[in-house]
N, C-alpha and C positions, 0 to 999 in steps of 0.2 A: 504494500500500500504506500509506504513512504517512498520507495523507489519510483513508483509511477508518478507521484507528486513531484519528486525531484526532477525527473526527466521532463515532465510537462512544463514546469516553471523555468528550468534551465533552457529548454528549447525556446520558450517565449522570450526569455532574456536575450538569447542569442539573436533572435529575429529583431528584437528592439534595438540591440546594439548595431546590427547590420543596417537597419533603417537610419540610425543616427549617423553612421559612417557615410552612407549614401547622401544624406542631407548636407553634410559638410563638403562634399565635392562640388566643384564649380558648375559642372554640367548637369547636376541633378534637378529634377523638376519639383514642383510643389507637392506632387503626389507622395513623395517619400516622407514628407512631414506627417502623413497619416499613420505610418507604421509605428513610430514611438507612441503616438496617442492611442492607437489601437492596443498596443501592449500594456499601457498603463490601465486602460479600461479592463483588459483581460485579467490583469493582476488583482484588480479590485473585485470584479464581478464573479469570477470562478470560485474563489474561496467562500464568498457570501452565498452563492447558489448551492455549493456543495455542503457547507456546514449548516446553512439555514439558521434557525434561531437557537440551535444547540451550542453554538459558540466553540470554545477551545476544545482540544482533545481531552483535557482534564474534565471539563463540564460534560462532554459526551460520555466519558467513562462513568461518571457519577450517575447520569440519567439512565445509562444502559444497565447499571447495577440495580437501580430502583425498578426498572422495567422487569428485569430477570427475577427479582425478589417477588414482585406482584404475580408473575406467571407461576413461580414455584409455590407461592402461598395458595393461589386459586386451585392449582392441580392437587395439592396436598389436602385442601379443604374438601374438594370434590370426592377424593378417595376416602377421606374420613367419613363423609356422609354416607357413602356406600357401605363402608365397613362398620360404622357405628363408633369408631374411635380413631384417634390420630396415631399413626405409626410413622416413625422417621425412616426414610429410605435414602441412604447416602449414595445410592447408585443411580438416582434419578438423572435423566438426561438434561443437562443444563447448557447444551451447545447453543450458540457458538461460544467460543472462549471469551473471557472478559477483555476489556480494552486496556487493562493494566498490563504493563510490561516490566519485567525485571531482567537485567543483563541481556537485553535483546530478544527475550522469549516472552510470548504472550502467556499470561497466567490464566489457568482455567478457573472457572467458578468451583468452589468447594462447599460442600454441605457439612456442617457440624451439628450433631444432635446433642441436646441437653435434656436428659430424662428427669422426671420428678421435679419439674420447675414450679415455682409459685408466681412467676411473672416472666417478662422477657429477660434474656441473658444479657445483662448490661455491665458485667464486671470489666476486667481488662480486655479490650478487643483483641482478637487474634491478629498476628502480625501480617498475614497476607491479605491484601485488599481483594475484594470479590468473594469473601467468605460469607455464606448465608447460614445464619444460626437459626435452628429450628428447636425451640423450647416447648416441651410437652408436659402438661400437668400430670400429677400422679394418677388421677382417674382417667387420663387420656381423652378428656372431653374438651380441654382448652389447649390452645397452642398460640405461640407468639413467634413472629418471624422478624428478624433483624438482619442487617448486613453491614459489612465493613467496606470503606472506601479509603483513599489516601487522605491524610490530614491536610496536606497542601500539595500543590502541583508537582514540584520535583522532590517530594519527600519520600523517605523510606518507611515511615510509620503509618499504620492504618488507624482509622477512627471510625466511629459509628456513622451510619448514613443518616443525614438530617434532611428535613424539608421545612423551609421557611423558619429556620432557627430552632425547630423542635426535633427531637429524636424521632426518626421514622420507624414506627413499629406497627406491624399488622397483627391485631389480636382477633382470634376467632374462637367462638364458643359454640359447641354442637347442641 
C-alpha cells in the first residue's frame, strides 16, 4: 500500500518537475504552465479523495478498530442469543488485519477472554494495539467488549479505545 502511494506521488512529482523545467526554457509555450498547476491540484485532491473524512493513518486505524470491535460484539451477541449464554471464542475470524504496524509487519487483531468478570476489563491495557477484550460475567449472561489502540500516533504503548472523550465499551445483557 505504501509502495503504491510512493510510486504515485513520486511519478506526479517527476511530471511536475519536468513541467517546471519545460516552462523555464525559452521556446516553451504557455501550455507547460498547466503541468505544475495540475500536479499541485493532484497532490491536494488525491489524498483528500482517498482518505475522505477519516483523516490520518492513525485516525483510520482507530476507526477500523472500533468498527472491528462492533462487528465482533454483534457476532458474539448473536451467538449468545442462540446458545443462551456468552462463550468466548478466541479463534473467531477477525480479518482483515489491523492497521497497526510494528517493525514493518501488520499486527493482527487478537481476542483476549476475561472469564468471571463483574464489568469491563479496564485494568492495565494489553501492550498490543488491536486487542479486543471480551469480558464475560460468571453466569455468562452479561458481556463487555473493549479494545486497545495506540496512545499516540508514533507511540509504542497501547491504551483503551475512546469515543468523544469517554471509554468505548459495548455492554450486552441477555
